[in-house]
Every structure is written in structure tokens, then in C-alpha cells.
N, C-alpha and C positions, 0 to 999 in steps of 0.2 A: 743063245736059246736059255730060257729058264721057267721053271714050273709057273704057271700064270700066278697062282696063290701066292707064290714068294715076292711077286712084283705088284701085289695088290689088285689083281685082276679076278674077277669072278669066272672060274671055268663054265659055270651054268650060263651066265650071261653070254661068254663068248661062243657057246655053243649055238647062240641063235644068230650069229653072224651070217654062217652058211647060208641056211634057209632064207634070209634077207637078199643076200647077193647074188646067189645062184639064178633067181627068176630073172635078173637083168640079161643073163646069157641065154637061158633057155627061151626066153620069149623074142630073142634076137634084137634086143635093143642095143647091146655091146658085144664084140666078138669074144673078148675075156678079160679078166680081171686079175690083178694082184693087190693083195691086202696084208697091210703089217702094222702091228702096234708094239713099240718099244716103250719099255718104262725102267728107269733106275739104270740106263744104260745096257739092258738085255731085252732081248725080243720075247714078248710072251705070247704074241699070235703071228702067225704068218700062213697064208693059204693062196693058192691059185684056183680060178676057175675059167671054165671055157676053153678058147683056142688064141694061140698066137697067130695061126693062120687056118680059117674057118674051112676053106675048100679042102686043103691038104690034111684036115684034121690033126693038126699038130697042136698038141696041148700047150697052154701058156706054162711058160717056164719061169722059175725064180731068177734065171740069168738071163733072160730075153731082154733085148735091147730095144728101148722105145726112143721114139721122137719125144723130146720133152718141152719144146718150143719156150713158152715164156719162163718156165722154170730154170732157163738159163740165165735170166735177170738177177736173181740173187747171187749167183755164181759170179758174175761180172761185177757186182756191186762189192763182194768180199774182194776181188781183184784190185778195184780202185782203193778200197780201205786199207790193202797191204801197202800199196806206195804211199798213202796218207802217211801210214806208220813209218815208213821209210823217209819220210820227209822229202818225197820226190814231187809231191802236189798237194794242194790243199783243198778242202770241200769248197770252200768259198771263194776259190780261183776263178776268173772268168774262163769259160771255154775257150774263148778267143786266145787265151796264152799258149793253148797248146794246138788249137786249128784255127789259124788266123782268119779264114774265110767266115768265121762267125764273128768277127768285129762289124760286118755289114749287115748282119741280119736285120730285117724289118719286120713289123707287126702288120696284121691284116686289120684294118680300119673302117672297112666299108666297100661299097660296090659290089661287083660278082666276081665268080672264078676267072671269067674272060677279060674283066676290067677292073682289077680290084685297086682300091685306094689302100695305100702304105703310108706307116709312120715309123718314126725312130721307137724302140722300147723304151720304158722308163728306167730300167736298168738291165745289165748286160745277163745273158745265162750264166749261172755259175754250175761247178761241177756236182754240188748236192742238188740242185734242181733236177740235173739229168735223172738222179737216182729216185727221188721222191715224186717225180711226174708234176713238178709245177714250172716247167721250163716254157711251157708255150708252144713246143714241137708238137707237129701233127702225127697222126697214125692212120688217118684214114677211116677212121670209125664212126664218122658223123657224115651226115648230107651237106653240112655246111661249106661255104665257098672255100674257105682255107683248106680244109680236109680235101675238099675236091680237087684243088690243085696240087695237093700231096699225092693224091691217087693217080692223077693224069701223069705225073712223073715217073711213074713206074720204077722206083728206086731199088724195089728189092729184086735183083738181077744177079744171080749166080756168078756171072763174068765180069761183075765190077769188083775193084778193090774196096776196102773199107774206107781208104782216102778219097777215093772218087766219090762214094757215096755220102760221105759227111761234107765234102765240097759242095756236091749238087745240093744236099738237104739245106745248106745255109742259105741258099738263094729262094728257099722256098718261105713264105711269111709265116710267123708265128700265128698260132691262134689267138693269144692273148699276150699281154705283157708279162715277163718271167715273175713268177712268184705270186702272182694275183688270184690265180685259179688251180684247181687240180683237175688234170685231165691225162689219163692213161696215153703214153706217148712212145716215140722211137727213141727217149733219152739214151736208153742203155745200149743202142748202138752206137751213137757218139760216144758214150762212157768207153766203149771198146776202143775206139780210135784215141780216146785220151790215154789209154792204158798203153798202147804203141807208142805214143809219142813221148811220155813221160818216162817207160822204161827202156826204149831202145830196143823192144822186141816185138815180135808180131803176136796179137792177141792168142792165138792158140798155143804157141811156145810159152808165153808168160804164164797161163793159167796151167798148162801142164806142169811146169817147174814149180810154181809157187802153191798150187791147190791140189791138183790131181795125183801127182805122185808122193806128196807128202801125205796124203790122207787114204793112199791105196787105191784111189779110185780108178781102177785098171781100164775099164771099159768105157770111159767118159771122153768124148772129143767131138769135133765138129766135122768129121769126114766117115764115111763107111770105111772100114779098115780091112783089109786082106783076111779072109778066113772067117769075119764075123757076120755075113750078110745073112747066113742061114739062122742068124739068133735074134735078126730084126724082126719085131712084131709088124704084121702088115697092119697098114691104116685102113680104116673101112670108114664108109657114109651109107646113108640111106639112099636108097633109089626110089623112082616114083612108086613102085608098088610097095615101098616099107621095107623091103629086103635089105640085108647087109650087102654092099658090093665092095670089093677092093680098089685101093689105088686112088681114092680121092684126096689127096692132101694138098692138091694144087700146086701151082709152078713153084711154091716154096721148096718143094721136095728135091729140086735140083741143087739147092743149097748144100745139102748133106753127100754129095756124090764127090768122089776124089778128084775130080777135074774143077771142081767149083774153085772161085778165087775168093769169094766174099766170105769173110767170117761175121757171121749174123749174131751180133752180141746179145739182140733182144729175143731170140728163139732157136739159135742153130746147134744146141747140144744134143746128141745122142748119149744115153746113159742106161745104167741099169737100176733097178730098185735097191739093189744092195750099196752100189757106189752113192746113191743119193742119200740114202739112209746115212752112210757115213758123214756127208757134208752137213745133213741137218742136225745130227747128233753134236758134231764140232760146234755147231752154233748155240745148241742147249748147253753144251760144257763151257760156254763163256770163250770159245776159240780154240780149244785144243780136242785132239782125238788120238788115241793110241800113241800117246808119248811126244805128239807133234803139235806144237803150237803154230797156228794159222793167224790169229789176230789176238790182241790183248782183251781181255774181259770188258774194259770200258768201252772199246772199239765196237764189240758185238752189242753191247747195251745201247751204243747209238745207234745203230743199224736197226735193232729190233724194237724200239721204242718210237711212239708218234712223234713225227718231226713236223707237223702241220700246225698252224694257229688255230686256235677254237672257230675263227671264221671260216674255216675250210675243212672243218670236222663236224660229222664223219663225211667221208668220202662216197661219191655214188657214181655210178656210169662204168663203162669199160666192163672188165671181165669180174667185178665184184658185185656179185648178185645178193648182197647181205648190207644190213645195216649196222651201224656200231661200230665201224672201223675208222681208224685213221690210217696214217702211212708212215712207215720208216723209210729206210733206204732200200728199195727194191723188195720191200714186203710190206703187207697190209698187217696192221696190228689191232687188235681188238682192245677198244677203249671203252666201250658201254655194253655189257653183255644184255642188259635190258633190252635193247633194241634189236640184237642180233636174233637172225632166225634160226642160228645152230647153238647148241649147248656148249658150255665151257666158259671158264673165268676170265677177266680181262688180263691182258698180257699176252694171250695167244698171238702168234705170228704166222702168217701163212702166205701160199701163192700156189698157183697152178699153172698148166699149160693148156693152150686150146685144143689139144687133141684129147684131153682127159686125163692128165696127170696130176694128181693133189697131194700137198703136203701140208701139215700144220704141226706146230711146236708149241706145248703148252708147259712154260716154265713152273708154273705153280703145282703142277702135277708130274713134273720130270717126265714128260712124254713126248714122243714124237708118233705120229700116225701117217701113214701115205695109203692111198688106194690110186691104183693105175690101170687105165685102159688106152686103147689106140683107136677112136671114133672123132670124125668131124662132123659137127662139132661135138666135144665132149661136154658141153653143158647141156645138151639135148635131153637128158636124163638126170634125175637127182640122186646119182651115185655117190658123191660125196658126201651130200646133205644125211643121206641115208645110213652111211657108214659113221659117219661122226657121231650121230644119236646113238648107235650101238656101242660105240667105244664108251662113250660116258656113261652109258646104263651097265657097262662092265667094271666101273670102276668101284673099288669097295671102299667103305669110309675108314 
């Protein structure tokens, strides 16, 4: 922690954050909120609001454990980049080099979900395309025939292994030929399996050894651990009457239980705000934190800059309800601030989780900010947009 003024944050402007965020809780829109602003490597603002469990009236805690869902993706991307730096894989390697089943992948070329017409892809899927969502892999987010085939396959089953998942996924047709479009996808799940093959370790062990332990992320992992269940913030959704009700995280919640087999690389991490702040600060620092280097500065620059050609920028669709963004490796990157709906300069990189966990990093202002809740879906209310406007209103010239 540091005094806000010493970090270029206006104490008066910061005082307006609580009156703006508290109504989200008081009105029953979200159960509880954690919010933090870090600048120049120090925390200048940190507050909790509301409840980690509404029924039990347990206040939100700064050490609460959250299901961070898709904020898992940047972590897996860093794991891939660790292996790139070690010379164990290349970003432009075909995925089939590590997962042979992908040598036979096909592209949906017409017909219906029940009678699809398939063709060979123009080029193989590469590791890079897994990370920037240009692989053509489905995710079940559209009503199109290829995504319908993906949804019907019910691949996200906690009893599967990651190898079983990827081998099954390779039999499902791609939405498009790799590299020709951007579409939010299951690519980071496949990247998790690539990590296992290239490293010779399971995904959970590799991330723990290479990222979590070096950064001091003591509460981050794929499974509920003994003694931590009481710190897990309850997931809520809204019932037919509009009131919050617990436990509506869907069948995916089984992924986090100790008996699960699947290591869900696109959404399976549990983490705390403190842990993830360390991860985000590492990226802002150019790959190091607390004296431990995770990535080289040039590797972080590759990850956090737009990797898409002009024909695919800005991206749209998926969980990115904003204009002006390109895409790096598992993070969205602001390339045109005049088109963006939220304030901030070009170069911001960010991502979020379905249940309402958000982070963004602003290199120009040496800033990391996060606002977290546990609501399905987290995008039901403009929590992130509200907070981001307040953060930039607090920056002193």
C-alpha cells in the first residue's frame, strides 16, 4: 500500500468509487465486490463491498477465493511462452506436432449440423492461433451448425482427461480455416494439452512450478483444496423474481472439485485478487515480480500487443463488448481509443471471466486495476465499465 497522492491518484476522486459501486450490492444486482487500483507497483486503492455469501451474511474478504473462469487463459498463455523461451515449442508449430489427432482436422463447409459438408483446412492450426483465437475451433457460442456440433459433443466433462478432450475436439469441424477469422474459442484448452506434451508434466503441476510458486500465488490452482472451501465466494445468479440465488454456476462447477480429472485450461482456475494482482503486475513489469523473472520483456511485449492483421482488427463478438480492440496472446489489446466505450490510452491489455472477474493493465499509466464479483453472467451489469471510468477520473495529470 502507498498513499494515493504519492501514486498520482486523487484522494477526492477515489472517494467517489464507493458511492458508485455500493449500489450494485445494495440493489441486489451483485452479491459482493472486490476492487483494487495499483500504480507504480503499489496499491493505492483497495475496497470490498457486500458479501461473499449473502445468505450467511459473510462479508466479502480480500482473501476470498474466486472462480476466475476465462482469466485462466492469460495464465495458460504465459505457460506456453515459458516453453517457447526454453526452446521446447514454437508459436508457429502446427498443433498436430504435439497432438497428432489434429493432423486430420476438417473445416465445416456447408450443410447442417446433422449432415455437415467438410473440407481440408487451407493450413494447419498453429500454437499461436490457439492463443489469439484465430484457430477456427468452436466454443458453442453461436447458433451456427459447426458450433451446434461442438455443443452436442458435451466435451466439458469433469471426468475426462485433457488428452481425451483434445482428441475428441479434433474430430469436430472447425468454424473456418485457421487464420482467416477471429472467433473466441476453446484454443486455450488445446494449449493446455500442448503444454503437457511439450513439458512432460501435467498442466496443473507445470503452472504451479513455473508461475504460481515463483510469484507467490499460494491460493491459485485448479481444485478446491483442503481447508479453503470456507473462503470460496459463492456464485450467484438471478432467479425469475430478480433476486440473487446461489449455486448457479452450471455443470462446469464440477471441474473445480478434488475428484475432477479435467484440467480446464480455458476457465478452470480458482484464485484470489492478491494472487492475480501479482500475475498482472508481473506482466506490467515486463515479465518479473518480486525478484523472480517469469518471461523476458520481449516475450511479454509479444503477448500484450495486437497480433491480428488489419483485416481482423478490431475484433468483435464473444466476451468483448467494446470496440477498438485487437488481440494479443490470450488478452485483448486496445488499438484505437476513439472507438472504445471505456476510457484509457492505446496499449491497455485486459481480459475477464464469465462470472464477473475483470482486470486490465495500462502500461502508459503504469497501472493495474481489477474489479471482481461472482455472478452468472458477470456481464449482466456494467460493473467493469463503471469502475474503469472512476479509475481514470482519479488519475492526476
